C-alpha positions in Angstrom: 220.8 118.6 207.9 221.8 117.3 211.3 218.4 115.5 211.6 218.9 113.7 208.3 222.4 112.5 209.3 221.2 111.5 212.7 218.3 109.5 211.3 220.6 107.9 208.8 223.0 106.9 211.6 220.2 105.5 213.8 218.7 103.6 210.9 222.1 102.2 210.2 222.5 101.0 213.7 219.2 99.3 213.6 219.3 97.8 210.2 223.0 96.9 210.0 224.0 95.9 213.5 227.0 94.0 212.3 228.3 97.1 210.4 227.5 99.3 213.3 229.3 97.0 215.8 232.4 97.0 213.6 232.3 100.8 213.2 231.9 101.4 216.9 234.5 98.8 217.6 237.0 100.7 215.4 236.2 103.9 217.2 236.7 102.1 220.6 240.0 100.6 219.5 241.2 103.9 218.1 240.3 105.9 221.3 241.8 103.1 223.5 244.9 103.0 221.2 245.5 106.7 221.9 245.9 105.9 225.6 248.3 103.1 224.8 250.6 105.1 222.5 250.6 108.0 225.0 252.1 106.5 228.2 253.1 110.1 229.0 249.4 110.7 229.8 249.7 108.9 233.1 253.1 110.4 233.8 251.7 113.9 233.1 248.6 113.2 235.3 250.9 112.3 238.2 253.1 115.4 237.4 250.1 117.8 237.5 248.8 116.1 240.7 252.1 116.6 242.4 252.3 120.2 241.1 248.9 121.0 242.7 249.9 119.3 246.0 253.2 121.3 246.0 251.6 124.7 245.2 248.3 124.4 247.1 249.3 122.8 250.5 250.9 124.9 253.2 253.7 122.5 254.0 254.8 124.5 257.1 251.5 123.6 258.8 250.1 120.6 257.0 251.7 117.2 256.3 250.4 114.5 254.0 251.2 110.9 253.0 250.2 109.4 249.7 249.9 105.6 249.0 248.5 103.3 246.3 246.4 101.1 248.6 245.4 97.7 247.5 241.9 97.0 248.9 240.2 93.7 249.6 239.0 93.1 246.0 242.5 93.7 244.7 241.9 97.0 243.2 244.4 99.8 243.8 243.2 103.2 245.1 245.3 106.4 245.0 244.9 107.7 248.5 246.3 110.8 250.2 245.8 111.6 253.9 246.5 115.1 255.4 247.3 115.9 259.0 248.8 118.5 261.2 252.4 119.2 261.3 254.2 116.7 263.6 251.8 113.8 262.8 254.4 111.3 261.5 252.0 108.3 260.9 248.9 109.3 259.0 248.0 105.7 257.8 247.3 104.5 261.3 244.5 103.3 263.5 242.0 106.1 264.4 242.4 107.6 267.8 239.6 108.0 270.3 237.5 111.0 269.5 239.6 111.8 266.4 237.9 114.2 264.0 238.2 112.8 260.5 236.9 114.2 257.2 236.5 112.0 254.1 236.2 114.0 250.8 234.9 112.3 247.7 235.3 114.1 244.4 233.0 114.2 241.4 232.9 112.9 237.8 236.1 113.1 235.7 238.0 114.6 238.6 240.3 113.5 241.4 241.3 114.4 245.0 243.7 117.2 244.1 240.8 119.5 243.3 240.1 119.7 247.0 243.7 120.8 247.8 242.7 124.4 247.9 240.5 123.6 250.9 242.9 121.5 253.0 245.0 124.3 254.7 242.0 126.0 256.2 240.0 122.9 257.1 243.0 121.2 258.7 242.5 123.4 261.8 239.2 121.7 262.4 240.1 118.1 261.8 242.8 115.7 262.9 243.0 114.0 259.5 241.5 114.6 256.1 241.3 111.6 253.9 241.0 111.9 250.1 241.4 109.5 247.2 240.7 109.1 243.5 237.5 107.2 242.9 237.8 103.8 241.4 237.9 104.5 237.6 239.3 108.0 237.9 242.6 109.7 238.5 245.4 107.4 239.3 243.3 104.8 241.0 242.8 101.6 239.1 240.5 101.9 236.1 238.7 98.6 235.8 236.7 98.4 232.6 233.0 98.8 233.4 230.1 96.6 232.0 226.6 96.7 233.4 223.7 98.9 234.4 222.9 101.3 237.2 223.1 98.7 240.0 226.6 97.6 238.9 227.7 101.3 238.5 226.7 102.0 242.1 228.7 99.0 243.2 231.6 100.0 240.9 232.1 103.2 242.9 230.7 102.4 246.4 232.3 99.0 247.1 235.9 100.2 246.7 235.2 103.1 249.1 233.8 100.8 251.7 236.8 98.5 251.3 239.2 101.4 251.5 237.6 102.6 254.7 237.8 99.1 256.1 241.6 98.9 255.2 242.1 102.2 257.0 240.1 100.8 260.0 237.5 103.6 259.7 234.4 101.7 258.8 233.2 101.7 262.4 234.5 105.1 263.2 232.1 108.1 263.2 233.4 110.1 260.4 232.4 113.2 258.5 231.8 112.2 254.9 231.6 114.9 252.2 230.9 114.2 248.5 230.6 116.6 245.6 228.5 116.0 242.5 228.9 112.3 241.5 230.8 112.0 244.8 227.7 113.4 246.5 225.6 110.7 244.9 228.0 108.0 246.1 228.2 109.5 249.6 224.4 109.6 249.8 224.3 105.9 248.8 226.8 105.2 251.6 224.7 107.1 254.0 221.6 105.1 253.0 223.5 101.8 253.4 225.6 102.5 256.5 224.2 105.5 258.5 225.7 104.2 261.7 229.2 104.8 260.3 228.6 108.5 259.9 228.7 111.4 262.4 228.0 113.8 259.6 227.1 113.6 255.9 227.6 116.6 253.7 226.2 116.4 250.1 227.6 119.1 247.9 225.5 119.7 244.7 224.8 115.9 244.5 223.6 114.4 241.3 220.8 111.8 241.5 218.0 113.8 243.3 216.8 115.8 240.3 216.5 112.8 238.1 214.9 114.8 235.2 217.7 117.4 235.0 219.5 115.8 232.1 216.4 114.8 230.2 215.0 118.4 230.5 218.3 119.7 228.9 217.5 117.6 225.9 214.0 118.9 225.3 215.3 121.9 223.3 218.8 120.9 222.7 221.5 122.9 220.8 223.0 121.2 217.7 226.0 120.3 219.9 223.8 118.7 222.5 221.9 116.7 219.8 225.2 115.4 218.5 226.4 114.4 221.9 223.1 112.8 222.7 223.4 110.7 219.6 227.0 109.7 220.3 226.2 108.9 224.0 222.8 107.3 223.9 222.8 105.7 220.4 226.4 104.9 220.0 227.3 104.1 223.6 230.2 106.5 223.7 231.2 108.7 226.7 232.4 112.4 226.7 235.8 111.0 227.4 235.6 108.8 224.3 234.8 111.9 222.2 237.8 113.7 223.6 240.1 110.8 223.0 238.9 110.5 219.5 240.7 113.8 218.6 244.0 111.9 219.3 247.1 114.2 219.2 244.8 117.2 218.9 242.8 116.4 222.0 244.9 118.5 224.4 244.7 121.5 222.1 240.9 121.1 221.9 240.6 120.7 225.7 242.8 123.6 226.5 241.0 125.9 224.0 237.7 125.0 225.7 239.4 126.0 229.0 240.6 129.3 227.8 237.2 130.2 226.3 235.4 129.2 229.5 238.0 130.8 231.8 238.9 127.3 232.9 235.5 126.9 234.5 236.9 129.2 237.3 239.7 126.8 237.9 243.3 127.7 236.9 245.4 126.3 234.1 247.2 123.8 236.2 243.9 122.3 237.5 242.5 122.3 234.0 245.5 120.5 232.5 245.2 118.0 235.4 241.6 117.4 234.3 242.6 116.9 230.7 245.0 114.1 231.6 242.4 112.6 233.8 239.9 112.4 230.8 242.2 110.8 228.3 243.3 108.0 230.5 241.8 104.5 229.7 238.0 104.2 230.2 236.6 103.1 233.6 234.6 105.5 235.7 233.3 107.4 232.7 231.5 104.3 231.4 230.1 103.5 234.9 228.8 107.1 235.2 227.0 106.9 231.9 225.2 103.8 233.1 223.2 106.0 235.4 222.0 108.1 232.5 219.4 107.7 229.7 217.3 110.1 227.7 214.7 109.7 230.4 217.0 110.9 233.2 219.1 109.5 236.1 218.4 106.1 237.5 218.3 105.1 240.3 216.9 108.3 241.9 217.8 109.3 245.4 214.7 111.4 246.3 212.3 108.6 246.8 214.7 107.0 249.3 215.7 110.1 251.2 213.9 108.9 254.3 217.0 106.7 255.0 218.9 109.9 255.8 216.8 110.2 258.9 219.1 107.6 260.5 222.2 109.8 259.8 223.0 112.0 262.9 223.8 115.2 260.9 222.9 116.0 257.3 224.0 119.0 255.3 223.4 120.1 251.7 225.6 122.7 250.0 225.1 124.3 246.5 226.7 127.0 244.5 224.6 130.1 243.9 225.0 129.6 240.1 225.1 125.8 240.3 223.7 123.9 237.3 222.7 121.2 239.9 219.8 123.4 240.8 219.6 124.7 244.4 216.1 125.8 243.8 215.1 122.1 243.2 216.7 121.2 246.6 214.9 123.9 248.4 211.6 122.8 246.9 211.8 119.1 247.0 214.7 117.9 249.2 214.6 120.2 252.2 210.8 119.7 253.0 211.3 115.9 253.0 213.9 116.3 255.8 212.1 119.0 257.7 211.7 116.6 260.7 215.4 115.8 260.8 216.8 117.0 264.1 220.0 118.2 262.5 219.7 119.1 258.9 221.1 122.3 257.2 220.9 123.8 253.7 223.6 126.3 252.5 224.2 128.2 249.3 227.8 129.4 248.5 227.5 132.9 247.0 229.3 134.0 243.9 230.0 130.4 242.8 228.8 127.7 240.5 229.2 123.9 240.6 232.8 124.0 241.8 232.0 126.3 244.7 234.6 124.6 247.0 237.2 126.1 244.6 235.5 129.3 243.5 234.6 130.5 247.0 236.6 128.3 249.3 236.4 130.6 252.3 232.6 130.4 252.5 232.5 126.8 251.6 235.0 125.9 254.3 233.0 127.9 256.8 229.9 125.8 256.0 231.9 122.6 256.4 233.2 123.8 259.8 229.7 124.5 261.0 228.6 121.0 260.2 230.7 119.0 262.5 
């Protein structure tokens, strides 16, 4: 039955492009309209962000400052810098030999998901710099148009401009990226290895380019439906969620309850909900990397560029769907000659290992700088 409906829809797209364009336009207008008539989405996202900062940070030992920084291109980046108690100016020039960690979050997420790690890591760094990626969280959500090359620039260029505005571009920093953030951090390492003292790639997407296409070889009915909506209709997962309109929060929270909030807690899960239903931006850029054939551009064939980075580390969760076995088989051998490369697996954890087993994860981060 699904195959018949899918074939009908595909044929409609091919034979009646005008009708299809109108239909998809209506869907797009409707999902965008949901974000306009719900200004409380942004307010609630901010509220959840502040609740996480309040409940997760040890304010007796750690201080932080948060600003919306306008970078060179005019885009605004929601940025938070953490420091030790007594540091009264966190948005300052870097000091000589200052130990700085830059943390880059993944798809559909934001910097607050790292808050559980800050207290412990702060003993090893002078400052920890976090931000919402361009197109996610409370950072500016420029509407995306283009292909994989433009998508890389969509995420990478604002990070470089932000580091320039913080006067960190020529400072040897420790950069850590998770999932999509790992892909972006790796691209940064390929382009500017001289800027990094250490590069930690945490379950990065982009190396196993066939991971997504393999999942579609024997898809469930749900995956077939999502594949049709994404690859044939040009929608994103966030579009689908927004389409539920006033019922979207109930749908998302029910998914969270049934999945044990993906090992997060309810506050973090609710934060993720408001992140997804905000206007499109990073979600469309992310989908530009994907097709039924896989991820493009791949990172593995360019991995030799990491030989120029002083220290390189890979971290995966034991149950990570970004497969650690692939990394052990294909990534690690290609960096065998690197003078300072490490590979670590966080036990009893999945893709969000930094949250699920933060003690072991933080220990690996400490060892790497």
